[in-house]
C-alpha positions as CSV (number, residue, x, y, z in Angstrom):
1,M,-142.0,53.6,22.2
2,K,-142.4,49.8,21.4
3,T,-139.0,49.8,19.8
4,L,-137.5,51.6,22.8
5,V,-139.1,49.0,25.2
6,K,-137.8,46.1,23.0
7,T,-134.3,47.7,23.0
8,I,-134.2,48.1,26.8
9,A,-135.5,44.6,27.3
10,A,-132.8,43.2,25.0
11,L,-130.1,45.2,26.9
12,A,-131.4,44.0,30.2
13,M,-131.3,40.4,29.0
14,A,-127.8,40.8,27.6
15,I,-126.5,42.4,30.8
16,T,-128.1,39.6,32.9
17,V,-126.5,36.9,30.8
18,N,-123.3,38.8,30.9
19,F,-123.2,39.0,34.7
20,V,-123.9,35.3,35.0
21,A,-120.9,34.7,32.7
22,V,-118.9,37.1,34.8
23,A,-119.7,35.2,38.0
24,Q,-118.6,32.0,36.2
25,D,-115.5,33.7,35.0
26,D,-114.6,34.7,38.6
27,E,-114.8,31.0,39.6
28,D,-112.8,29.9,36.6
29,S,-110.3,32.7,37.2
30,R,-109.7,31.7,40.9
31,D,-109.3,28.0,39.9
32,Y,-106.9,28.9,37.1
33,T,-104.9,31.2,39.4
34,H,-104.7,28.5,42.0
35,E,-103.4,26.0,39.4
36,S,-101.0,28.6,38.0
37,H,-99.6,29.1,41.5
38,I,-99.0,25.4,41.9
39,S,-97.4,25.1,38.5
40,G,-95.3,28.2,39.1
41,R,-96.6,30.0,36.0
42,K,-98.2,33.5,36.1
43,H,-101.8,33.8,34.8
44,N,-102.5,36.7,32.4
45,I,-105.9,38.3,32.8
46,F,-106.2,38.9,29.0
47,S,-107.4,36.2,26.7
48,R,-105.5,36.0,23.5
49,K,-108.6,36.5,21.4
50,D,-112.1,37.9,22.2
51,F,-115.3,39.1,20.6
52,G,-117.2,42.2,21.7
53,L,-120.7,43.5,21.0
54,Y,-120.9,47.3,21.4
55,L,-124.3,48.8,22.2
56,G,-124.6,52.5,22.7
57,L,-125.9,56.0,21.8
58,N,-124.7,58.6,19.3
59,N,-124.3,62.3,19.6
60,Y,-122.0,65.0,18.2
61,E,-120.2,68.1,19.2
62,S,-121.4,70.8,16.8
63,K,-122.9,74.3,16.6
64,T,-124.3,73.8,13.1
65,L,-125.9,70.3,13.2
66,P,-129.5,69.9,14.4
67,E,-130.5,68.4,17.7
68,L,-130.8,64.6,17.9
69,D,-133.3,62.3,19.5
70,N,-130.6,60.9,21.7
71,I,-132.4,57.8,23.0
72,R,-133.1,56.6,19.4
73,S,-129.7,57.5,18.0
74,R,-128.2,54.1,18.5
75,Y,-124.8,52.6,17.9
76,V,-124.0,49.0,17.2
77,A,-120.6,47.4,16.5
78,L,-119.2,43.9,16.1
79,N,-115.6,43.7,17.3
80,W,-113.0,41.0,16.9
81,R,-109.9,41.6,18.9
82,K,-106.5,39.9,19.4
83,N,-104.7,40.7,22.6
84,H,-100.9,40.8,22.4
85,R,-99.7,40.2,26.0
86,L,-96.9,42.7,26.8
87,I,-96.5,42.2,30.6
88,T,-97.7,39.5,32.9
89,G,-97.1,40.8,36.4
90,N,-98.0,39.8,39.9
91,N,-100.7,42.5,40.2
92,V,-101.1,44.1,36.8
93,D,-101.1,42.8,33.3
94,V,-100.6,44.9,30.1
95,A,-101.8,43.9,26.7
96,F,-102.0,45.6,23.3
97,G,-105.3,44.9,21.5
98,T,-105.7,45.0,17.8
99,G,-108.4,43.8,15.4
100,F,-111.2,45.0,13.3
101,E,-114.9,45.8,13.6
102,F,-118.1,46.7,11.7
103,A,-120.0,49.6,13.1
104,W,-123.4,51.2,12.5
105,N,-124.1,54.8,13.6
106,N,-127.7,55.9,13.6
107,Y,-128.4,59.6,13.9
108,M,-132.1,60.2,14.6
109,M,-133.3,63.7,13.9
110,K,-135.5,65.3,16.6
111,D,-137.1,67.9,14.3
112,N,-139.2,67.4,11.1
113,I,-136.2,67.6,8.8
114,R,-134.0,65.3,6.7
115,L,-130.5,65.4,5.2
116,V,-130.2,66.3,1.5
117,N,-127.5,67.0,-1.1
118,G,-127.4,70.8,-1.6
119,T,-125.4,72.9,-4.1
120,S,-122.6,73.6,-1.6
121,G,-122.7,70.2,0.2
122,A,-125.0,68.2,2.5
123,E,-127.6,70.2,4.5
124,F,-130.8,69.7,6.5
125,V,-134.1,70.9,5.1
126,D,-137.6,71.2,6.5
127,V,-140.0,68.5,5.3
128,K,-143.5,69.5,4.4
129,E,-145.1,66.2,5.6
130,N,-145.1,65.2,9.3
131,L,-142.3,62.6,9.8
132,E,-142.5,59.9,12.4
133,K,-138.8,59.0,11.7
134,S,-135.9,60.8,10.0
135,K,-132.4,59.4,10.4
136,L,-129.0,59.3,8.9
137,V,-127.3,55.8,9.0
138,V,-123.5,55.5,8.5
139,S,-121.8,52.1,8.4
140,N,-118.0,51.9,8.9
141,F,-115.2,49.4,8.9
142,N,-112.8,50.3,11.8
143,I,-109.4,49.2,13.1
144,P,-109.2,49.9,16.9
145,L,-105.8,50.0,18.7
146,M,-106.1,49.7,22.5
147,L,-103.4,49.6,25.3
148,Q,-105.0,47.6,28.1
149,F,-104.3,47.4,31.8
150,G,-105.7,44.5,33.8
151,F,-105.8,44.6,37.6
152,K,-105.7,41.0,38.9
153,E,-107.1,41.5,42.4
154,S,-110.2,43.3,41.3
155,H,-110.5,41.9,37.8
156,W,-111.0,45.5,36.4
157,K,-109.6,46.4,33.0
158,L,-108.8,49.8,31.6
159,G,-108.2,50.4,27.9
160,L,-107.0,53.6,26.3
161,G,-106.4,54.0,22.6
162,A,-107.5,55.1,19.2
163,F,-109.3,53.9,16.1
164,G,-109.3,54.6,12.4
165,G,-111.5,53.4,9.6
166,A,-113.4,53.9,6.4
167,R,-117.1,54.6,5.6
168,I,-118.7,51.6,3.9
169,G,-122.1,53.2,3.2
170,S,-124.6,55.8,4.2
171,Y,-128.2,56.5,3.7
172,V,-131.2,58.6,5.0
173,K,-134.4,56.9,5.9
174,T,-137.7,58.6,6.6
175,K,-141.1,57.4,7.7
176,G,-144.1,59.7,7.4
177,E,-147.5,60.4,5.7
178,N,-146.1,59.2,2.4
179,G,-144.8,56.0,3.8
180,K,-141.2,54.9,4.1
181,Q,-138.5,56.5,2.0
182,H,-134.9,55.4,1.5
183,Y,-132.2,57.7,0.1
184,A,-128.7,56.2,-0.4
185,S,-125.9,58.7,-0.9
186,A,-122.4,59.7,0.3
187,Y,-123.9,63.1,1.5
188,N,-120.4,64.7,1.4
189,L,-119.4,62.6,4.5
190,N,-115.7,62.0,5.1
191,K,-114.6,58.7,3.6
192,F,-111.9,58.1,6.3
193,H,-111.9,58.9,9.9
194,Y,-110.0,58.5,13.2
195,G,-110.5,59.2,16.9
196,L,-109.8,58.4,20.5
197,A,-111.3,55.6,22.5
198,A,-111.5,54.5,26.2
199,E,-113.0,51.4,28.0
200,L,-113.4,50.5,31.6
201,G,-114.9,47.3,32.8
202,R,-114.7,44.1,34.7
203,N,-114.1,40.7,33.0
204,S,-116.1,40.7,29.8
205,F,-118.4,43.7,30.6
206,A,-117.2,47.3,30.0
207,F,-118.3,50.9,29.5
208,F,-116.9,52.6,26.4
209,A,-116.6,56.1,25.0
210,R,-115.3,57.3,21.6
211,Y,-114.7,60.7,20.1
212,E,-114.0,61.2,16.4
213,I,-111.3,63.8,15.8
214,T,-112.2,63.8,12.1
215,P,-115.3,65.8,11.3
216,M,-118.3,63.9,10.0
217,F,-118.5,65.9,6.8
218,K,-115.8,67.2,4.5
219,D,-114.2,70.5,5.4
220,N,-116.1,72.5,2.7
221,N,-119.5,71.4,4.0
222,P,-121.8,74.2,5.3
223,I,-122.7,72.1,8.4
224,N,-120.3,69.9,10.3
225,G,-119.5,68.3,13.7
226,N,-117.5,65.6,15.5
227,A,-119.2,62.3,16.4
228,I,-119.4,61.1,20.1
229,T,-120.4,57.6,21.0
230,F,-120.8,55.9,24.4
231,G,-122.4,52.8,25.8
232,I,-121.5,49.2,26.9
233,R,-119.4,46.4,25.5
234,L,-120.6,42.8,26.1
């Protein structure tokens, strides 16, 4: 509970700081637009480079994977993006965003189980001790590709695209009667993955959603599913 409260407080602080920045961006944007009008040059709503902090929650679409503790199944990513301006219009701008990111997916188990390597692949087994925490953590290197539309009058931005990447590492961490345990393994997870992504926001704040088309585990694994991630981008 303390961790959840700290997370919510951090999110609230980040959102507050972001909205202050958004207000400042509005003033800067109006001034810049006015100056651009005087100089005769069109202003493009997309900066050439930007950095994004993704904070969200994980889930998956599956009939074989166990239920997650959704609030504690967190997602964090650090994203560096370069925007290639395609169209600078009077009302709408279009840009193609490319870059790279480091992402961490935390899957917190709701039941008293943990992921292990079985004879036919990775599987979940019941744990004899009472666990306070049991989670699978997967770190990835991703390359997102996003076609972005910027609406100048409202300052809203819509991004539609895809992403692909490679798994850097994975481990299971438990906390229970016998203390903390750490088990590093590939767990028959897919090495490479790809999926679809969407973002909708205003200025530097956005909501995002991602769906991995590639299953989490290799095709021969007895349990499998497709990861779903959603949250905010600051």
